[in-house]
C-alpha positions in Angstrom: 129.0 138.0 159.1 129.9 137.5 155.2 128.0 134.0 154.8 125.3 134.9 156.9 125.8 131.9 159.4 125.5 129.8 156.1 128.6 127.2 156.0 128.6 124.1 158.0 132.3 122.4 158.5 133.3 119.2 160.1 135.9 119.9 163.1 137.8 118.3 165.6 138.4 119.8 169.2 141.8 120.1 170.6 143.7 121.2 173.4 145.8 124.0 173.7 147.5 124.5 177.1 145.1 122.1 178.3 142.1 124.1 177.2 139.8 122.7 174.2 140.0 125.9 172.3 141.8 124.6 169.1 139.6 124.1 166.2 140.7 121.5 163.4 138.9 121.9 160.4 138.4 118.6 158.8 136.5 120.0 155.7 138.1 123.2 154.6 136.5 126.6 153.9 135.6 127.4 150.1 137.9 130.0 149.9 139.9 132.7 151.6 136.9 135.0 151.9 135.3 132.2 153.7 137.9 131.8 156.3 136.9 132.6 159.9 138.8 135.8 161.0 139.9 136.9 164.7 136.9 138.7 166.1 134.5 137.0 164.4 131.8 134.9 165.8 131.7 131.2 165.3 129.3 128.4 166.8 130.4 124.5 167.4 127.8 122.3 167.2 128.3 118.7 168.4 126.8 116.0 166.4 123.0 115.1 167.5 122.1 111.7 165.5 124.0 109.1 163.1 122.0 108.5 160.1 121.8 104.8 158.5 124.4 105.8 155.8 126.8 107.0 158.9 126.4 110.5 158.3 125.7 112.8 161.1 123.4 115.7 161.9 124.2 118.6 164.0 122.1 119.7 166.8 120.0 122.7 166.5 121.8 124.9 169.1 125.8 124.8 169.7 128.7 126.8 171.8 129.2 130.2 170.4 132.3 131.7 170.9 134.8 134.6 169.4 137.7 133.6 167.0 140.9 134.4 169.1 143.4 133.5 166.2 142.3 133.8 162.5 142.1 130.5 160.5 145.6 129.1 159.6 145.2 127.1 156.0 148.5 125.4 156.7 147.4 124.2 160.0 144.0 124.1 159.2 143.4 125.4 162.7 142.2 128.5 164.6 141.5 129.3 168.4 138.4 130.1 169.9 137.7 132.3 173.2 135.4 130.1 175.4 136.6 126.3 175.7 134.0 123.8 174.2 131.8 122.4 177.0 133.9 119.0 178.5 130.5 117.5 179.0 130.5 117.5 174.8 133.8 116.1 174.7 133.2 113.3 176.9 129.8 112.6 175.2 131.7 112.7 172.1 134.2 110.3 173.1 132.1 107.9 174.5 131.5 104.7 172.5 
């Protein structure tokens, strides 16, 4: 890709038609050039540790998927080809 996999964004995984494939960006790409486009690869990383200052650290490996619909700046979302693993979502929702 253009940025050589450099930027990390905070995102929320949402369901679309019962599948966890919609990704909502909580932090936005810097500009239009950095917005993920259809056909590009993305990697979704779960957080792996909570720091004392309540910041989160990402795991080293994530879930690779292809962008199915390009980033929409109005809704701050895109969709991916392969659902995020349900086990991740269950773990992240657990208090």
